[in-house]
DRENVO-946133 format. One line per 5 residues: number of its first residue (from 1); their letters; for each residue x, y, z of N, C-alpha, C, O. Coordinates in Angstrom, 1 decimal. Layout:
NUM) A) X,Y,Z,X,Y,Z,X,Y,Z,X,Y,Z; ...
END
This chain:
1) MSYFL) -59.7,48.7,-44.4,-58.4,48.1,-44.3,-57.3,49.3,-44.4,-56.3,49.2,-43.7; -57.6,50.3,-45.2,-56.6,51.4,-45.3,-56.4,52.1,-44.0,-55.3,52.5,-43.6; -57.5,52.3,-43.2,-57.4,53.0,-42.0,-56.6,52.2,-40.9,-55.9,52.7,-40.1; -56.8,50.8,-41.0,-56.0,50.0,-40.1,-54.5,50.1,-40.5,-53.7,50.2,-39.6; -54.2,50.2,-41.7,-52.8,50.4,-42.2,-52.3,51.8,-41.7,-51.1,51.9,-41.3
6) YIIFG) -53.1,52.8,-41.8,-52.8,54.1,-41.3,-52.4,54.1,-39.8,-51.4,54.7,-39.4; -53.1,53.3,-39.1,-52.8,53.2,-37.6,-51.5,52.5,-37.4,-50.7,53.0,-36.6; -51.2,51.5,-38.2,-49.9,50.8,-38.1,-48.8,51.8,-38.5,-47.8,51.9,-37.7; -48.9,52.4,-39.6,-47.8,53.3,-40.0,-47.7,54.6,-39.2,-46.7,55.2,-39.1; -48.9,55.0,-38.5,-48.9,56.1,-37.7,-48.2,55.9,-36.3,-47.5,56.8,-35.8
11) TLPSF) -48.4,54.7,-35.8,-47.8,54.4,-34.5,-46.3,53.9,-34.7,-45.5,53.9,-33.7; -45.9,53.4,-35.8,-44.6,52.9,-36.0,-43.5,53.9,-35.7,-42.5,53.5,-34.9; -43.5,55.1,-36.1,-42.4,56.1,-35.7,-42.3,56.2,-34.2,-41.2,56.3,-33.7; -43.5,56.3,-33.5,-43.4,56.4,-32.1,-42.8,55.2,-31.4,-42.0,55.3,-30.5; -43.2,54.0,-31.9,-42.7,52.8,-31.3,-41.2,52.7,-31.5,-40.4,52.2,-30.6
16) LWLIF) -40.7,53.0,-32.7,-39.3,52.9,-33.0,-38.5,53.9,-32.1,-37.4,53.4,-31.5; -38.9,55.1,-31.9,-38.2,56.0,-31.0,-38.3,55.6,-29.6,-37.4,55.7,-28.8; -39.5,55.1,-29.2,-39.6,54.6,-27.8,-38.7,53.5,-27.5,-38.1,53.5,-26.4; -38.6,52.5,-28.4,-37.7,51.4,-28.2,-36.3,51.9,-28.1,-35.5,51.4,-27.3; -35.9,52.8,-28.9,-34.5,53.4,-28.9,-34.2,54.0,-27.5,-33.1,53.7,-27.0
21) FLRKD) -35.1,54.8,-27.0,-34.8,55.5,-25.7,-35.0,54.5,-24.5,-34.3,54.7,-23.5; -35.9,53.5,-24.6,-36.0,52.6,-23.5,-34.7,51.8,-23.3,-34.4,51.4,-22.2; -34.0,51.6,-24.4,-32.7,50.8,-24.3,-31.6,51.6,-23.6,-30.6,51.1,-23.2; -31.9,52.9,-23.4,-30.9,53.8,-22.6,-31.1,53.6,-21.1,-30.2,54.0,-20.3; -32.1,52.9,-20.7,-32.4,52.8,-19.3,-31.8,51.5,-18.8,-32.1,50.4,-19.2
26) VHPEP) -30.8,51.6,-17.9,-30.1,50.4,-17.4,-31.0,49.5,-16.6,-30.9,48.3,-16.6; -32.0,50.1,-15.9,-33.0,49.4,-15.1,-34.3,49.6,-15.7,-35.0,50.5,-15.3; -34.7,48.8,-16.7,-35.9,49.1,-17.5,-37.2,49.1,-16.6,-37.3,48.5,-15.6; -38.1,50.0,-17.1,-39.4,50.1,-16.4,-40.3,49.0,-16.8,-40.1,48.4,-17.9; -41.2,48.6,-15.9,-42.2,47.5,-16.2,-43.0,47.9,-17.5,-43.4,49.0,-17.7
31) KRMIL) -43.1,46.9,-18.4,-43.9,47.1,-19.6,-45.3,47.6,-19.4,-45.8,48.4,-20.1; -45.9,47.1,-18.3,-47.2,47.6,-17.9,-47.3,49.1,-17.7,-48.2,49.8,-18.2; -46.3,49.6,-17.0,-46.2,51.1,-16.8,-46.0,51.8,-18.1,-46.6,52.9,-18.3; -45.1,51.3,-18.9,-44.8,52.0,-20.2,-46.0,52.0,-21.1,-46.3,53.1,-21.6; -46.7,50.9,-21.1,-47.9,50.9,-22.0,-49.0,51.8,-21.4,-49.7,52.5,-22.2
36) KIFFY) -49.1,51.9,-20.1,-50.1,52.7,-19.5,-49.8,54.2,-19.8,-50.7,54.9,-20.2; -48.6,54.6,-19.6,-48.2,56.0,-19.9,-48.4,56.3,-21.4,-48.8,57.4,-21.7; -48.0,55.4,-22.2,-48.1,55.6,-23.7,-49.6,55.8,-24.0,-49.9,56.6,-24.8; -50.5,55.0,-23.4,-51.9,55.0,-23.7,-52.4,56.4,-23.2,-53.3,57.0,-23.9; -52.0,56.9,-22.1,-52.5,58.2,-21.6,-52.0,59.3,-22.5,-52.7,60.3,-22.7
41) GMIIA) -50.8,59.1,-23.1,-50.3,60.1,-24.1,-51.2,60.1,-25.3,-51.4,61.2,-25.9; -51.8,59.0,-25.7,-52.7,58.9,-26.8,-54.1,59.6,-26.5,-54.6,60.4,-27.3; -54.6,59.3,-25.3,-55.9,59.8,-25.0,-56.0,61.3,-24.7,-57.1,61.9,-24.7; -54.8,61.9,-24.4,-54.8,63.4,-24.2,-54.8,64.2,-25.5,-55.0,65.4,-25.4; -54.6,63.5,-26.6,-54.4,64.2,-27.8,-55.7,65.1,-28.2,-55.5,66.2,-28.6
46) LPVVL) -56.9,64.5,-28.1,-58.1,65.3,-28.4,-58.3,66.4,-27.5,-58.5,67.6,-28.0; -58.2,66.3,-26.2,-58.3,67.4,-25.3,-57.3,68.5,-25.6,-57.6,69.7,-25.5; -56.1,68.1,-25.9,-55.0,69.1,-26.2,-55.4,69.9,-27.5,-55.2,71.1,-27.5; -55.9,69.2,-28.5,-56.4,70.0,-29.7,-57.4,71.0,-29.4,-57.4,72.1,-29.9; -58.4,70.6,-28.5,-59.5,71.5,-28.2,-58.9,72.7,-27.4,-59.4,73.8,-27.6
51) IEMGI) -58.0,72.5,-26.5,-57.4,73.5,-25.7,-56.6,74.5,-26.6,-56.7,75.7,-26.5; -55.8,73.9,-27.6,-55.1,74.7,-28.5,-56.0,75.6,-29.3,-55.7,76.8,-29.5; -57.1,75.0,-29.8,-58.0,75.8,-30.6,-58.6,77.0,-29.8,-58.8,78.1,-30.3; -58.9,76.7,-28.5,-59.4,77.8,-27.7,-58.4,78.9,-27.4,-58.8,80.1,-27.5; -57.1,78.5,-27.2,-56.1,79.5,-26.9,-55.8,80.3,-28.2,-55.6,81.5,-28.2
56) IKFIG) -55.8,79.6,-29.3,-55.5,80.3,-30.6,-56.6,81.3,-30.9,-56.4,82.4,-31.4; -57.9,80.9,-30.7,-59.0,81.8,-30.9,-58.9,83.0,-29.9,-59.2,84.1,-30.4; -58.5,82.8,-28.7,-58.4,83.9,-27.7,-57.3,84.8,-28.2,-57.5,86.0,-28.1; -56.1,84.3,-28.6,-55.1,85.2,-29.1,-55.5,86.0,-30.3,-55.1,87.2,-30.4; -56.3,85.4,-31.2,-56.8,86.1,-32.4,-57.7,87.3,-32.1,-57.8,88.2,-32.9
61) EFNLP) -58.3,87.3,-30.9,-59.2,88.4,-30.5,-58.5,89.7,-30.2,-59.1,90.8,-30.2; -57.1,89.6,-30.0,-56.3,90.8,-29.8,-56.0,91.6,-31.0,-55.5,92.7,-30.9; -56.2,91.0,-32.2,-55.9,91.6,-33.5,-54.5,92.1,-33.6,-54.3,93.3,-34.0; -53.6,91.3,-33.2,-52.2,91.7,-33.2,-51.7,91.5,-34.7,-52.3,90.9,-35.5; -50.5,92.1,-35.0,-49.9,91.9,-36.3,-49.8,90.4,-36.6,-49.7,89.6,-35.7
66) FLATS) -49.8,90.0,-37.9,-49.8,88.6,-38.3,-48.6,87.9,-37.7,-48.8,86.8,-37.2; -47.4,88.5,-37.8,-46.3,87.8,-37.3,-46.3,87.5,-35.8,-46.0,86.4,-35.4; -46.8,88.5,-35.0,-46.9,88.3,-33.6,-48.0,87.3,-33.3,-47.8,86.4,-32.4; -49.1,87.3,-34.0,-50.1,86.3,-33.8,-49.6,84.9,-34.1,-49.9,84.0,-33.3; -48.9,84.7,-35.2,-48.4,83.4,-35.6,-47.4,82.9,-34.5,-47.5,81.7,-34.2
71) ILNMV) -46.5,83.7,-34.0,-45.5,83.3,-33.0,-46.2,82.9,-31.7,-45.9,81.9,-31.2; -47.2,83.7,-31.3,-47.9,83.4,-30.1,-48.7,82.1,-30.2,-48.8,81.3,-29.3; -49.3,81.9,-31.4,-50.0,80.7,-31.6,-49.2,79.5,-31.5,-49.5,78.5,-30.9; -48.0,79.5,-32.2,-47.1,78.4,-32.2,-46.4,78.1,-30.8,-46.3,77.0,-30.4; -46.0,79.2,-30.1,-45.3,79.1,-28.9,-46.3,78.8,-27.7,-46.1,77.8,-27.0
76) LGVAF) -47.3,79.6,-27.5,-48.2,79.5,-26.4,-49.4,78.5,-26.8,-49.7,77.7,-26.0; -50.0,78.7,-27.9,-51.2,78.0,-28.3,-50.9,76.5,-28.6,-51.8,75.7,-28.4; -49.7,76.2,-29.0,-49.4,74.8,-29.4,-48.3,74.2,-28.5,-48.5,73.3,-27.8; -47.1,74.8,-28.6,-45.9,74.2,-27.9,-46.1,74.1,-26.4,-45.9,73.1,-25.8; -46.5,75.3,-25.8,-46.6,75.2,-24.3,-47.7,74.3,-23.9,-47.5,73.5,-22.9
81) VEEFI) -48.8,74.3,-24.6,-49.9,73.4,-24.2,-49.5,72.0,-24.2,-49.8,71.2,-23.3; -48.9,71.6,-25.3,-48.5,70.2,-25.5,-47.5,69.7,-24.5,-47.6,68.7,-23.9; -46.4,70.6,-24.3,-45.4,70.2,-23.4,-45.9,70.1,-21.9,-45.5,69.2,-21.2; -46.7,71.1,-21.5,-47.2,71.1,-20.2,-48.2,70.0,-19.9,-48.1,69.4,-18.8; -49.0,69.7,-20.8,-50.0,68.6,-20.6,-49.4,67.3,-20.6,-49.8,66.4,-19.8
86) KYLVV) -48.3,67.1,-21.4,-47.6,65.8,-21.3,-47.0,65.7,-20.0,-46.9,64.6,-19.4; -46.4,66.7,-19.5,-45.9,66.7,-18.1,-46.9,66.4,-17.1,-46.7,65.6,-16.2; -48.1,66.9,-17.2,-49.2,66.7,-16.2,-49.5,65.2,-16.2,-49.8,64.7,-15.1; -49.5,64.5,-17.3,-49.8,63.1,-17.4,-48.7,62.3,-16.5,-49.1,61.5,-15.7; -47.5,62.7,-16.7,-46.4,62.0,-15.9,-46.5,62.3,-14.5,-46.3,61.5,-13.6
91) REKAL) -46.8,63.6,-14.2,-47.0,64.0,-12.7,-48.1,63.2,-12.1,-48.0,62.8,-10.9; -49.2,63.0,-12.8,-50.4,62.4,-12.2,-50.3,60.9,-12.2,-50.8,60.2,-11.3; -49.7,60.3,-13.2,-49.8,58.8,-13.4,-48.4,58.1,-13.2,-48.5,56.9,-13.1; -47.3,58.8,-13.0,-46.1,58.1,-12.8,-45.3,58.6,-11.7,-44.6,57.8,-11.0; -45.3,59.9,-11.4,-44.4,60.5,-10.4,-44.4,59.9,-9.0,-43.4,59.8,-8.4
96) NHREF) -45.6,59.5,-8.6,-45.8,59.0,-7.3,-45.8,57.5,-7.2,-46.0,56.9,-6.2; -45.5,56.8,-8.4,-45.6,55.4,-8.4,-44.2,54.8,-7.9,-43.2,55.5,-8.1; -44.3,53.6,-7.3,-43.1,53.0,-6.8,-42.0,52.8,-7.8,-40.8,52.7,-7.5; -42.4,52.6,-9.1,-41.5,52.3,-10.2,-40.7,53.6,-10.6,-39.6,53.5,-11.2; -41.2,54.7,-10.2,-40.4,56.0,-10.5,-39.4,56.1,-9.4,-39.6,56.9,-8.4
101) DEPID) -38.2,55.4,-9.5,-37.3,55.3,-8.5,-35.9,55.7,-8.8,-35.0,55.5,-8.0; -35.6,56.3,-10.0,-34.3,56.8,-10.3,-34.5,58.0,-11.3,-35.5,58.1,-12.0; -33.5,58.9,-11.3,-33.6,60.2,-12.1,-34.0,60.0,-13.5,-34.8,60.7,-14.1; -33.4,58.9,-14.2,-33.6,58.7,-15.6,-35.0,58.4,-15.9,-35.5,58.6,-17.0; -35.8,57.9,-14.9,-37.2,57.6,-15.1,-38.0,58.8,-15.6,-39.0,58.7,-16.3
106) AIIYM) -37.6,60.0,-15.1,-38.3,61.2,-15.5,-38.2,61.4,-17.0,-39.2,61.8,-17.7; -37.0,61.1,-17.6,-36.9,61.2,-19.1,-37.6,60.1,-19.8,-38.3,60.4,-20.7; -37.5,58.9,-19.2,-38.2,57.8,-19.9,-39.7,57.9,-19.9,-40.3,57.7,-21.0; -40.3,58.4,-18.8,-41.8,58.5,-18.8,-42.2,59.7,-19.6,-43.3,59.7,-20.2; -41.4,60.8,-19.6,-41.8,61.9,-20.4,-41.8,61.6,-21.9,-42.6,62.0,-22.7
111) ITVAM) -40.8,60.8,-22.3,-40.7,60.4,-23.7,-41.8,59.4,-24.1,-42.4,59.5,-25.2; -42.2,58.6,-23.1,-43.2,57.6,-23.4,-44.6,58.3,-23.6,-45.3,57.9,-24.6; -44.9,59.2,-22.8,-46.2,59.9,-23.0,-46.1,60.8,-24.3,-47.1,60.9,-25.0; -45.0,61.3,-24.6,-44.8,62.1,-25.9,-45.0,61.2,-27.1,-45.6,61.6,-28.1; -44.5,59.9,-27.0,-44.7,59.0,-28.2,-46.1,58.6,-28.3,-46.6,58.4,-29.5
116) GFAAI) -46.8,58.5,-27.2,-48.3,58.2,-27.4,-49.0,59.3,-28.0,-49.8,59.1,-28.9; -48.7,60.5,-27.6,-49.3,61.7,-28.2,-48.9,61.9,-29.7,-49.8,62.1,-30.5; -47.7,61.7,-30.0,-47.2,61.8,-31.4,-47.9,60.7,-32.3,-48.2,61.0,-33.4; -48.1,59.5,-31.7,-48.8,58.5,-32.5,-50.2,58.9,-33.0,-50.5,58.7,-34.1; -50.9,59.6,-32.1,-52.2,60.0,-32.5,-52.1,61.1,-33.6,-52.9,61.2,-34.5
121) ENILI) -51.2,62.0,-33.4,-50.9,63.1,-34.4,-50.6,62.4,-35.7,-51.2,62.8,-36.8; -49.8,61.4,-35.8,-49.4,60.8,-37.0,-50.6,60.1,-37.7,-50.8,60.2,-38.9; -51.4,59.4,-36.8,-52.5,58.7,-37.4,-53.5,59.6,-38.0,-54.1,59.4,-39.0; -53.8,60.7,-37.3,-54.8,61.7,-37.8,-54.3,62.3,-39.1,-55.1,62.5,-40.0; -53.0,62.6,-39.3,-52.5,63.1,-40.5,-52.7,62.1,-41.6,-53.0,62.4,-42.8
126) LFSLG) -52.4,60.8,-41.3,-52.5,59.8,-42.4,-54.0,59.5,-42.7,-54.3,59.3,-43.9; -54.9,59.7,-41.7,-56.3,59.5,-42.0,-56.8,60.6,-43.0,-57.7,60.3,-43.8; -56.1,61.7,-43.0,-56.6,62.8,-44.0,-56.3,62.4,-45.4,-56.8,63.0,-46.3; -55.5,61.3,-45.7,-55.3,60.8,-47.0,-56.5,60.2,-47.6,-56.7,60.1,-48.9; -57.5,59.8,-46.8,-58.7,59.2,-47.3,-58.7,57.7,-47.3,-57.8,57.1,-46.9
131) PEFFL) -59.9,57.1,-47.7,-60.0,55.7,-47.6,-59.2,54.9,-48.6,-59.0,53.7,-48.3; -58.7,55.5,-49.6,-57.9,54.7,-50.6,-56.4,54.8,-50.1,-55.9,55.9,-49.9; -55.8,53.6,-50.0,-54.5,53.5,-49.4,-53.4,53.7,-50.5,-53.4,53.0,-51.5; -52.5,54.7,-50.3,-51.4,54.9,-51.2,-50.1,54.6,-50.4,-49.8,55.4,-49.6; -49.4,53.6,-50.8,-48.2,53.2,-50.0,-47.1,54.2,-50.1,-46.5,54.5,-49.0
136) RETLS) -46.9,54.8,-51.2,-45.8,55.8,-51.3,-46.0,57.0,-50.5,-45.1,57.4,-49.7; -47.2,57.5,-50.5,-47.6,58.7,-49.7,-47.5,58.4,-48.2,-47.0,59.2,-47.4; -48.0,57.2,-47.9,-48.0,56.8,-46.5,-46.6,56.7,-45.9,-46.3,57.1,-44.8; -45.8,56.0,-46.7,-44.4,55.8,-46.3,-43.6,57.2,-46.2,-42.9,57.4,-45.3; -43.9,58.1,-47.1,-43.3,59.4,-47.1,-43.6,60.2,-45.9,-42.8,60.7,-45.2
141) ISAFR) -44.9,60.2,-45.6,-45.4,60.9,-44.4,-44.8,60.3,-43.1,-44.4,61.0,-42.2; -44.9,59.0,-43.0,-44.4,58.3,-41.8,-42.9,58.5,-41.6,-42.4,58.8,-40.5; -42.1,58.5,-42.7,-40.7,58.7,-42.6,-40.4,60.2,-42.2,-39.5,60.4,-41.4; -41.1,61.1,-42.8,-40.9,62.5,-42.5,-41.3,62.8,-41.0,-40.6,63.6,-40.4; -42.4,62.2,-40.6,-42.8,62.4,-39.2,-41.8,61.7,-38.2,-41.5,62.2,-37.1
146) FLGAT) -41.2,60.6,-38.6,-40.3,59.9,-37.8,-39.0,60.7,-37.6,-38.5,60.8,-36.4; -38.5,61.4,-38.6,-37.3,62.2,-38.5,-37.6,63.6,-38.1,-36.7,64.3,-37.7; -38.9,64.0,-38.1,-39.3,65.4,-37.8,-40.1,65.5,-36.5,-39.5,65.5,-35.4; -41.4,65.6,-36.6,-42.3,65.9,-35.5,-42.2,64.9,-34.4,-42.2,65.2,-33.2; -42.2,63.6,-34.7,-42.1,62.6,-33.7,-40.8,62.6,-32.9,-40.8,62.5,-31.7
151) FLHAL) -39.7,62.8,-33.6,-38.4,63.0,-33.0,-38.4,64.2,-32.1,-37.8,64.2,-31.0; -39.0,65.3,-32.6,-39.1,66.5,-31.8,-39.8,66.3,-30.5,-39.4,66.8,-29.4; -41.0,65.6,-30.6,-41.7,65.3,-29.3,-40.9,64.6,-28.3,-40.9,64.9,-27.1; -40.1,63.6,-28.8,-39.3,62.8,-27.9,-38.2,63.6,-27.3,-37.9,63.5,-26.1; -37.6,64.5,-28.1,-36.4,65.3,-27.6,-36.9,66.3,-26.6,-36.3,66.5,-25.6
156) CSGTL) -38.0,67.0,-27.0,-38.5,68.1,-26.1,-39.0,67.5,-24.8,-38.6,68.0,-23.7; -39.7,66.5,-24.8,-40.3,65.9,-23.6,-39.1,65.2,-22.8,-39.1,65.3,-21.6; -38.2,64.6,-23.5,-37.0,64.0,-22.8,-36.2,65.1,-22.1,-35.8,64.9,-21.0; -36.0,66.2,-22.8,-35.3,67.3,-22.2,-36.0,67.9,-21.0,-35.4,68.2,-19.9; -37.3,68.0,-21.1,-38.1,68.5,-19.9,-38.0,67.5,-18.8,-38.0,67.9,-17.6
161) GYFLA) -38.0,66.2,-19.1,-37.8,65.2,-18.1,-36.5,65.3,-17.4,-36.4,65.1,-16.2; -35.5,65.7,-18.1,-34.2,65.9,-17.5,-34.2,67.1,-16.4,-33.8,66.9,-15.3; -34.9,68.2,-16.8,-35.0,69.3,-15.9,-35.9,68.9,-14.7,-35.8,69.4,-13.6; -36.9,68.1,-15.0,-37.8,67.6,-13.9,-37.0,66.8,-12.9,-37.2,67.0,-11.7; -36.2,65.9,-13.4,-35.3,65.1,-12.5,-34.4,66.0,-11.7,-34.2,65.7,-10.5
166) LSICQ) -33.8,67.0,-12.3,-32.9,67.9,-11.6,-33.6,68.6,-10.5,-33.2,68.8,-9.4; -34.9,69.1,-10.9,-35.6,69.9,-9.9,-36.0,69.0,-8.7,-36.1,69.5,-7.6; -36.2,67.7,-8.9,-36.6,66.8,-7.8,-35.3,66.6,-7.0,-35.3,66.7,-5.7; -34.2,66.3,-7.6,-33.0,66.0,-6.9,-32.4,67.2,-6.1,-32.0,67.0,-5.0; -32.6,68.3,-6.7,-32.0,69.5,-6.0,-33.1,70.3,-5.3,-32.8,71.4,-4.7
171) KNTFL) -34.3,69.8,-5.4,-35.5,70.5,-4.7,-35.6,71.9,-5.1,-35.7,72.8,-4.2; -35.5,72.1,-6.4,-35.5,73.5,-6.9,-36.5,73.5,-8.1,-36.2,73.1,-9.2; -37.7,74.1,-7.8,-38.8,74.1,-8.8,-38.4,75.0,-10.0,-38.9,74.7,-11.1; -37.6,75.9,-9.8,-37.2,76.8,-10.9,-36.5,76.1,-12.0,-36.6,76.5,-13.2; -35.8,75.0,-11.7,-35.1,74.2,-12.7,-36.2,73.6,-13.7,-36.0,73.6,-14.9
176) FVKGL) -37.3,73.2,-13.1,-38.4,72.6,-14.0,-39.0,73.7,-14.9,-39.2,73.6,-16.1; -39.2,74.9,-14.3,-39.8,76.0,-15.0,-38.8,76.4,-16.1,-39.2,76.7,-17.3; -37.5,76.4,-15.8,-36.5,76.8,-16.8,-36.6,75.8,-18.0,-36.5,76.2,-19.2; -36.7,74.5,-17.7,-36.8,73.5,-18.7,-38.0,73.6,-19.6,-38.0,73.5,-20.8; -39.1,73.9,-18.9,-40.4,74.1,-19.6,-40.3,75.3,-20.6,-40.8,75.2,-21.7
181) LIVTL) -39.7,76.4,-20.2,-39.5,77.5,-21.0,-38.6,77.2,-22.2,-38.9,77.6,-23.4; -37.6,76.5,-22.0,-36.6,76.1,-23.1,-37.3,75.3,-24.1,-37.2,75.6,-25.3; -37.9,74.2,-23.7,-38.5,73.3,-24.7,-39.7,73.9,-25.4,-40.0,73.6,-26.5; -40.5,74.7,-24.7,-41.6,75.5,-25.3,-41.1,76.4,-26.4,-41.7,76.4,-27.5; -40.0,77.1,-26.1,-39.5,78.0,-27.1,-39.0,77.3,-28.3,-39.2,77.7,-29.4
186) LHGIY) -38.2,76.2,-28.1,-37.6,75.5,-29.2,-38.7,74.8,-30.0,-38.7,74.7,-31.2; -39.7,74.2,-29.3,-40.8,73.6,-30.0,-41.6,74.6,-30.8,-41.9,74.3,-32.0; -41.8,75.8,-30.3,-42.5,76.8,-31.0,-41.7,77.3,-32.2,-42.3,77.5,-33.3; -40.4,77.5,-32.1,-39.6,77.9,-33.2,-39.6,76.8,-34.3,-39.6,77.2,-35.5; -39.5,75.6,-33.9,-39.5,74.5,-34.9,-40.8,74.5,-35.7,-40.8,74.5,-36.9
191) NSSII) -42.0,74.6,-35.0,-43.3,74.7,-35.7,-43.3,75.9,-36.6,-43.8,75.8,-37.7; -42.9,77.1,-36.1,-43.0,78.3,-36.9,-42.1,78.2,-38.1,-42.5,78.7,-39.2; -40.9,77.5,-38.0,-40.0,77.4,-39.2,-40.6,76.5,-40.2,-40.6,76.7,-41.4; -41.3,75.4,-39.8,-41.9,74.4,-40.7,-43.0,75.1,-41.5,-43.2,74.9,-42.7; -43.8,75.9,-40.7,-45.1,76.4,-41.3,-44.9,77.7,-42.0,-45.4,78.0,-43.1
196) GIKGA) -44.1,78.6,-41.4,-44.0,80.0,-41.8,-42.8,80.5,-42.6,-42.8,81.6,-43.2; -41.8,79.6,-42.7,-40.6,80.0,-43.4,-40.4,79.2,-44.7,-40.7,78.0,-44.7; -40.1,79.9,-45.7,-39.9,79.3,-47.0,-38.4,79.1,-47.4,-37.6,79.8,-46.8; -38.1,78.2,-48.3,-36.8,78.0,-48.7,-36.0,77.1,-47.8,-36.5,76.3,-47.0; -34.6,77.2,-47.8,-33.7,76.4,-47.1,-33.9,76.5,-45.6,-33.7,75.5,-44.9
201) FSFLI) -34.2,77.7,-45.1,-34.3,77.8,-43.7,-35.5,77.0,-43.1,-35.5,76.7,-41.9; -36.5,76.7,-43.9,-37.6,75.9,-43.4,-37.1,74.5,-43.0,-37.8,73.8,-42.2; -36.0,74.1,-43.5,-35.4,72.8,-43.1,-34.1,72.9,-42.2,-33.9,72.1,-41.3; -33.4,74.0,-42.5,-32.2,74.2,-41.7,-32.4,74.5,-40.2,-31.8,73.9,-39.4; -33.4,75.4,-39.9,-33.7,75.7,-38.5,-34.2,74.5,-37.8,-33.7,74.2,-36.7
206) PAIIL) -35.2,73.8,-38.3,-35.6,72.6,-37.6,-34.5,71.5,-37.4,-34.4,70.9,-36.3; -33.6,71.4,-38.4,-32.5,70.4,-38.3,-31.6,70.8,-37.2,-31.1,70.0,-36.4; -31.3,72.1,-37.1,-30.4,72.6,-36.0,-31.0,72.4,-34.6,-30.3,72.0,-33.7; -32.3,72.6,-34.5,-33.0,72.4,-33.3,-33.0,70.9,-32.9,-32.7,70.6,-31.7; -33.3,70.0,-33.8,-33.3,68.6,-33.6,-31.9,68.1,-33.2,-31.7,67.4,-32.2
211) LSLAI) -30.9,68.6,-33.9,-29.5,68.1,-33.6,-29.1,68.6,-32.2,-28.4,67.9,-31.5; -29.4,69.9,-31.9,-29.0,70.5,-30.6,-29.6,69.7,-29.5,-29.0,69.4,-28.5; -30.9,69.5,-29.6,-31.6,68.8,-28.6,-31.2,67.3,-28.4,-31.0,66.8,-27.3; -30.8,66.7,-29.5,-30.4,65.3,-29.5,-29.0,65.2,-28.7,-28.8,64.4,-27.9; -28.1,66.2,-29.0,-26.8,66.2,-28.3,-27.0,66.5,-26.8,-26.4,65.9,-26.0
216) YLAFA) -27.9,67.5,-26.5,-28.1,67.8,-25.1,-28.8,66.7,-24.4,-28.4,66.5,-23.2; -29.7,66.0,-25.0,-30.4,64.9,-24.3,-29.4,63.7,-24.1,-29.5,63.1,-23.0; -28.5,63.5,-25.0,-27.5,62.5,-24.8,-26.6,62.8,-23.6,-26.3,62.0,-22.7; -26.3,64.1,-23.4,-25.5,64.6,-22.3,-26.3,64.4,-21.0,-25.8,64.0,-20.0; -27.6,64.7,-21.1,-28.5,64.6,-19.9,-28.6,63.2,-19.4,-28.6,63.0,-18.2
221) LKRLA) -28.8,62.3,-20.3,-28.9,60.9,-20.0,-27.6,60.4,-19.2,-27.7,59.7,-18.2; -26.5,60.8,-19.7,-25.2,60.4,-19.0,-25.1,61.0,-17.7,-24.6,60.4,-16.7; -25.5,62.3,-17.6,-25.4,63.0,-16.3,-26.4,62.3,-15.2,-25.9,62.1,-14.1; -27.6,62.0,-15.6,-28.5,61.4,-14.7,-28.1,60.0,-14.3,-28.4,59.6,-13.1; -27.4,59.3,-15.2,-27.0,58.0,-14.8,-26.0,58.0,-13.7,-25.8,57.0,-13.0
226) KIRTF) -25.3,59.1,-13.5,-24.3,59.2,-12.4,-24.9,59.6,-11.0,-24.3,59.5,-10.0; -26.2,60.0,-11.0,-26.9,60.3,-9.8,-27.4,59.1,-9.1,-28.2,58.4,-9.7; -27.0,58.8,-7.9,-27.3,57.5,-7.3,-28.5,57.7,-6.3,-29.2,56.7,-6.0; -28.7,58.9,-5.8,-29.8,59.1,-4.9,-30.9,59.9,-5.5,-30.7,60.8,-6.3; -32.2,59.5,-5.2,-33.3,60.2,-5.8,-34.3,60.4,-4.6,-35.2,59.6,-4.3
231) PYPRE) -34.3,61.6,-4.0,-35.1,61.9,-2.8,-36.5,62.2,-3.0,-37.1,63.1,-2.4; -37.2,61.5,-4.0,-38.6,61.9,-4.2,-39.5,60.9,-3.5,-39.3,59.7,-3.7; -40.4,61.3,-2.7,-41.3,60.4,-2.0,-42.2,59.7,-3.0,-42.9,60.3,-3.8; -42.3,58.4,-2.9,-43.1,57.6,-3.8,-44.0,56.6,-3.0,-43.7,56.3,-1.9; -45.1,56.3,-3.7,-46.0,55.3,-3.1,-46.6,54.5,-4.2,-46.7,54.9,-5.3
236) ES) -47.0,53.3,-3.9,-47.6,52.4,-4.9,-48.9,53.0,-5.4,-49.7,53.5,-4.6; -49.2,52.9,-6.7,-50.4,53.4,-7.2,-50.8,52.6,-8.5,-51.8,52.8,-9.1
END
């Protein structure tokens, strides 16, 4: 029973953020598509962990200074892998679908896959509490993840979705690469701050990153809403 409750509390932060961002879409996507992309976000979680472990092990073989190793692990071994693979899901499962018919869809589908991925992260963390259910600890972790890591996943993937939409509209791949570099760096700095920095900065830096991304994504949603043409070839899938 406790593990069932962990699943509920683990997925709740993702669902709440997903509902929030879906309401930003004037022309809502079909629920079937949203559920499909969310599910794919969940099933990529284990492969992503295995890839991250492999890259972190590879980086460790260079015997670099501890600080350099930690930064590379967080930026390349974790942040880049997660952001890029979430994008791959959208590229393979949504980009060529007939429902992908307006620029804001890039943000919506990127956030959707991110929320599926974050749900599995949250569930695994709650599972580590063990078979005995403690409501206070579960609520604390869920709330912290809601305001922290889950929100970060939504903001980073949403921002990457914005650059993806721009790259499609302007037929400029560099814009997507630029977006990927930005969200990878911010994601990596966020993780490094949470794990490696002590004191007030361990909360201040992540808070600044979250606030900055939230403001930027709000701007991005408004900008994409003004774009009327979307020259991306689509086909039913």
